[in-house]
C-alpha positions as CSV (number, residue, x, y, z in Angstrom):
1,X,1.5,94.3,-40.9
2,X,2.3,94.3,-45.0
3,X,0.5,91.8,-47.2
4,X,4.0,90.3,-47.6
5,X,5.1,89.3,-44.3
6,X,1.5,87.9,-43.4
7,X,1.9,85.7,-46.9
8,X,5.3,84.4,-45.5
9,X,4.2,83.7,-41.9
10,X,1.0,81.4,-43.3
11,X,3.7,79.6,-45.5
12,X,5.6,79.1,-42.7
13,X,2.7,77.8,-40.2
14,X,1.7,75.4,-43.1
15,X,5.1,74.1,-43.6
16,X,5.5,73.3,-39.8
17,X,2.2,71.7,-39.7
18,X,3.6,69.0,-42.8
19,X,6.5,68.6,-40.9
20,X,5.4,67.5,-37.9
21,X,2.7,64.9,-39.7
22,X,5.9,63.8,-41.4
23,X,7.8,63.1,-38.2
24,X,4.5,61.2,-36.4
25,X,3.8,59.0,-39.4
26,X,7.6,58.0,-39.3
27,X,7.4,56.9,-35.4
28,X,4.3,55.1,-35.7
29,X,5.5,52.7,-38.2
30,X,9.1,52.4,-37.0
31,X,10.3,48.5,-36.2
32,X,9.5,47.1,-32.8
33,X,6.8,49.7,-31.7
34,X,3.7,48.3,-29.8
35,X,1.4,48.9,-33.0
36,X,3.8,46.9,-35.1
37,X,5.2,44.2,-33.0
38,X,3.7,40.2,-33.7
39,X,1.1,39.0,-31.8
40,X,2.3,36.6,-29.3
41,X,2.1,33.0,-29.7
42,X,-1.1,31.2,-28.2
43,X,0.7,28.4,-27.0
44,X,3.8,28.9,-24.8
45,X,6.3,26.1,-24.6
46,X,5.3,25.6,-21.0
47,X,1.4,25.4,-22.0
48,X,2.4,23.1,-24.7
49,X,4.1,20.7,-22.2
50,X,1.6,20.7,-19.5
51,X,-1.3,20.2,-22.7
52,X,0.7,16.5,-23.8
53,X,1.2,15.7,-20.6
54,X,-3.1,15.9,-19.6
55,X,-4.0,14.5,-23.3
56,X,-1.4,11.8,-23.5
57,X,-2.7,8.3,-24.7
58,X,-2.2,4.9,-23.3
59,X,1.0,4.1,-25.5
60,X,4.3,5.4,-25.5
61,X,7.3,4.4,-27.8
62,X,10.2,2.4,-25.9
63,X,13.7,2.0,-27.0
64,X,13.5,1.1,-30.6
65,X,9.9,2.4,-31.4
66,X,7.8,-0.6,-29.8
67,X,4.9,0.3,-28.3
68,X,4.4,-0.1,-24.4
69,X,0.8,-0.4,-23.2
70,X,0.0,1.2,-19.8
71,X,-2.3,-1.6,-17.6
72,X,-5.5,-0.4,-16.2
73,X,-6.6,0.4,-12.8
74,X,-9.8,-1.3,-11.0
75,X,-11.1,0.6,-7.8
76,X,-13.8,-1.3,-6.0
77,X,-15.2,-0.7,-2.4
78,X,-12.8,-3.3,-0.6
79,X,-10.1,-3.9,-3.2
80,X,-7.9,-2.5,-6.2
81,X,-5.8,-4.0,-9.2
82,X,-4.3,-3.3,-12.5
83,X,-5.0,-5.4,-15.4
84,X,-4.0,-5.1,-19.0
85,X,-6.0,-3.0,-21.6
86,X,-7.0,-6.5,-23.5
87,X,-9.4,-7.2,-20.5
88,X,-12.8,-5.4,-20.0
89,X,-14.6,-5.5,-16.8
90,X,-18.4,-6.9,-17.4
91,X,-19.4,-6.4,-13.2
92,X,-17.9,-4.6,-10.9
93,X,-19.7,-6.5,-7.5
94,X,-19.1,-9.0,-8.1
95,X,-16.2,-8.5,-10.2
96,X,-16.5,-10.4,-13.8
97,X,-14.1,-9.5,-16.4
98,X,-13.2,-11.4,-19.6
99,X,-10.2,-10.8,-22.2
100,X,-13.1,-11.5,-24.9
101,X,-15.8,-8.4,-24.1
102,X,-17.6,-11.1,-22.6
103,X,-18.6,-12.3,-26.1
104,X,-19.3,-16.3,-25.2
105,X,-19.6,-19.3,-27.4
106,X,-22.7,-21.6,-27.5
107,X,-23.7,-22.8,-24.1
108,X,-21.9,-19.8,-22.6
109,X,-18.5,-21.6,-23.4
110,X,-15.3,-19.4,-23.3
111,X,-14.0,-18.9,-26.8
112,X,-10.4,-19.9,-27.9
113,X,-7.8,-17.8,-26.4
114,X,-10.3,-16.5,-23.8
115,X,-10.4,-16.4,-20.2
116,X,-12.4,-14.7,-17.3
117,X,-11.6,-14.0,-14.2
118,X,-14.0,-13.7,-11.5
119,X,-13.9,-12.4,-6.9
120,X,-17.0,-12.9,-5.0
121,X,-16.8,-12.8,-1.1
122,X,-18.6,-14.8,1.7
123,X,-18.9,-15.4,4.8
124,X,-16.3,-18.0,6.6
125,X,-19.1,-20.8,7.2
126,X,-16.6,-23.6,8.2
127,X,-13.4,-24.8,8.1
128,X,-11.5,-23.7,5.0
129,X,-10.6,-27.1,4.0
130,X,-14.1,-28.3,4.2
131,X,-15.3,-25.8,2.2
132,X,-12.3,-26.4,-0.3
133,X,-13.4,-30.2,-0.4
134,X,-17.1,-29.4,-0.8
135,X,-16.8,-27.1,-4.2
136,X,-13.8,-29.1,-5.6
137,X,-15.8,-32.2,-5.4
138,X,-15.6,-32.6,-9.2
139,X,-12.5,-31.2,-9.8
140,X,-9.6,-33.2,-12.1
141,X,-6.1,-33.5,-12.4
142,X,-6.7,-31.1,-9.0
143,X,-3.2,-29.6,-7.5
144,X,-3.2,-27.5,-4.3
145,X,-0.9,-25.2,-3.1
146,X,-0.3,-21.7,-0.6
147,X,0.3,-18.4,-2.2
148,X,0.0,-14.8,-0.7
149,X,-2.2,-12.2,-2.5
150,X,-2.5,-8.6,-1.2
151,X,-0.8,-9.9,1.9
152,X,-2.9,-12.4,2.4
153,X,-2.2,-16.0,2.8
154,X,-4.4,-18.4,0.5
155,X,-4.7,-21.3,-0.8
156,X,-4.7,-22.1,-4.6
157,X,-6.5,-24.9,-6.4
158,X,-5.3,-25.8,-10.0
159,X,-8.1,-28.3,-12.0
160,X,-10.0,-29.3,-14.8
161,X,-13.7,-29.7,-15.4
162,X,-15.3,-31.6,-18.2
163,X,-18.2,-30.5,-19.8
164,X,-20.4,-32.9,-22.0
165,X,-20.4,-31.4,-25.6
166,X,-17.8,-28.5,-24.9
167,X,-14.3,-28.2,-24.4
168,X,-12.7,-29.0,-20.8
169,X,-12.2,-26.0,-18.5
170,X,-8.5,-25.4,-17.0
171,X,-9.4,-23.5,-13.9
172,X,-7.5,-21.6,-10.7
173,X,-9.2,-20.7,-7.8
174,X,-7.9,-18.9,-4.8
175,X,-9.4,-19.0,-1.4
176,X,-8.6,-15.9,0.8
177,X,-9.9,-16.0,4.2
178,X,-9.7,-12.0,5.6
179,X,-11.3,-11.8,9.2
180,X,-14.9,-12.7,9.2
181,X,-14.8,-12.7,4.9
182,X,-13.5,-15.6,2.2
183,X,-12.5,-14.0,-0.7
184,X,-12.8,-16.5,-3.7
185,X,-10.6,-15.4,-6.9
186,X,-11.2,-17.7,-9.9
187,X,-9.4,-18.0,-13.5
188,X,-11.2,-20.0,-16.5
189,X,-9.9,-20.8,-19.5
190,X,-9.7,-23.5,-22.2
191,X,-7.5,-26.6,-21.1
192,X,-4.5,-27.1,-23.2
193,X,-5.2,-23.4,-24.7
194,X,-2.3,-22.6,-27.0
195,X,-2.7,-19.0,-25.3
196,X,-2.8,-19.9,-21.8
197,X,1.2,-18.8,-21.3
198,X,-0.2,-15.3,-22.0
199,X,-3.3,-16.0,-20.1
200,X,-1.2,-17.2,-17.1
201,X,0.7,-13.6,-17.4
202,X,-2.2,-11.7,-17.1
203,X,-3.8,-13.6,-14.2
204,X,-0.4,-13.1,-12.3
205,X,-0.4,-9.3,-13.0
206,X,-3.6,-8.9,-11.1
207,X,-2.9,-11.3,-8.5
208,X,0.2,-9.0,-7.9
209,X,-1.6,-6.0,-8.1
210,X,-4.3,-6.8,-5.7
211,X,-4.5,-4.4,-2.6
212,X,-7.3,-4.7,0.1
213,X,-9.1,-1.9,1.4
214,X,-9.6,-2.7,5.3
């Protein structure tokens, strides 16, 4: 082969290689190719909604931007109920809870605006009226009635108890016989407390949501 033809073939081969490299480079950088596509978002709309539901707080915005506070829930071995978030359980068995974090005043007095709820159970050891007469012997301004709590028929007693050197205590006591047990539910707060309306509302919520476990 002549020298001129050999040189022409070498130049042609070099040109073909250069063109091939240019085509490959242009394809690899074209928009929409796998190499240039943006990385997928780490939070899809579905996962964002699931996260919001799982980590939601205990309040939400209602109409007009008002805050709605959800209730807490108590699960005991023999009963359940819901209660406002302003209350805290101090003891589960027997149940004792307050709306002032158990910060009693001098001589274990309930502070102004405070209230305590207690739930105890005993064995029915006699006639219910006799039990109430004995326990309420020193009660003042006693008023009794019939109420229903968690499907059980109960006797309710409202009364005041005077304490030397301390504010008078207002008490609501419910006596609920169930099989061989007597359930006693108490609410105690300062008599004539300006917060009594809110206190009674909280207590009624507890009573309305109590469910006894057979």
